[in-house]
N, C-alpha and C positions, 0 to 999 in steps of 0.2 A: 741737392745732390742729383746727379744724373741717373737715369734709369739703369744704365749699365753698371754703375758703381753700387747702386742699391741691390741689384741682382747678384753682384759679386759678393756682397756682404751676406746675403741670404744663402748663397751656395756655400760660403765658407762656414757659416753657422750650421748648416745641414751636415757638412763634412765633419765638423767637430762633434756633432751629435752622434754620427755613425761611429766615429773613432772611439768615443767614450763607451758606447754600447758594445764594441767589439774588442777593445784592448784594455787591459789584458784579457785573454780569452775567457769569456764569461760562459754561462750555461747556454743551452739551446734556447732558453727564453730570451737572452740578450741578442742572440742571432736573429730570432724571430722578430724582436722589437726593432732591430736595425733595418729590416727589409723594407717597410713602408717609407722610412726616411731615405734610404738608398734609392728607392723608386722616385721619390720627389726630387732627389738630387739629379738623377739621370734625366728626368723630364725637364728639369731646369736648364739643361744645356741648350734646349730649343723650346722655350716655354710658350704656352698658349696665353691668351689674354687674362684668364682667371687663375693662372698658376699660383700667384701670390696668395690669393684667398684660400686656395686649397692647402697651401703650406701653413698658413696661419691656423686653419682648422686642425691640421694634423699635429701641430706643436702643442696644443692645449693639454692632451694627456701626458705628453713627455714633461711638460713643465710641472704638472701635478705630481708625477712620479718622482721627479727630482726634488720637489719640496718635501715630499714624504720621506725620501731617503736622507735628506739633510736633517730632518727632525728625529727620525727613529728607524731608519731602514738598514738593511744589511749592506748596502753599498757604502764604501768608505767616503769620507766627507769631501775630499777634493774632486773626485770624479762626479759626485752628485752636484757640487756647486758649478762645475764646468757644464754639466748637462743642463742645469737650470738656466745659466746665463746664455748658453748657446740656443736653447729652445725659446727663451724669451726674445732674444735678438732676432731669431729667424721669424718669429711671429710678427714682430713689429716691422722688420724689413720686408717681409712678404706682402703685408698690407700696404706698406709704403711704395713698393714696386708697382703693385696694381694701380695705386692712385697716381703714380708718376707717369704711367703710360696712358692715362685717361680712361682706363677700363672701369667698369662698374661690376659689382657683385650681384646686382639685381637680376632676377630671372630673365 
């Protein structure tokens, strides 16, 4: 896959994550949770070389929250599954994008 396509997949997954967190209108906690993902989405329009690594690191808590909501959380099942799939794909695609452009996450 080309870096542009991988970045598009990452951006689409980030957009899906924001959409699940904001629609239907959730509590202020949902809005606060969507802000970091929206920030990563905005930065992804003109990403730096390590952007994908930061996206992957950002998605770990969202995947954990989605798994907890699937098992026994207050969020209904379908949005929790969409959140889990989108965050997992964003994690993988973010790392894949970083690798495809030849960047490294080493200091």
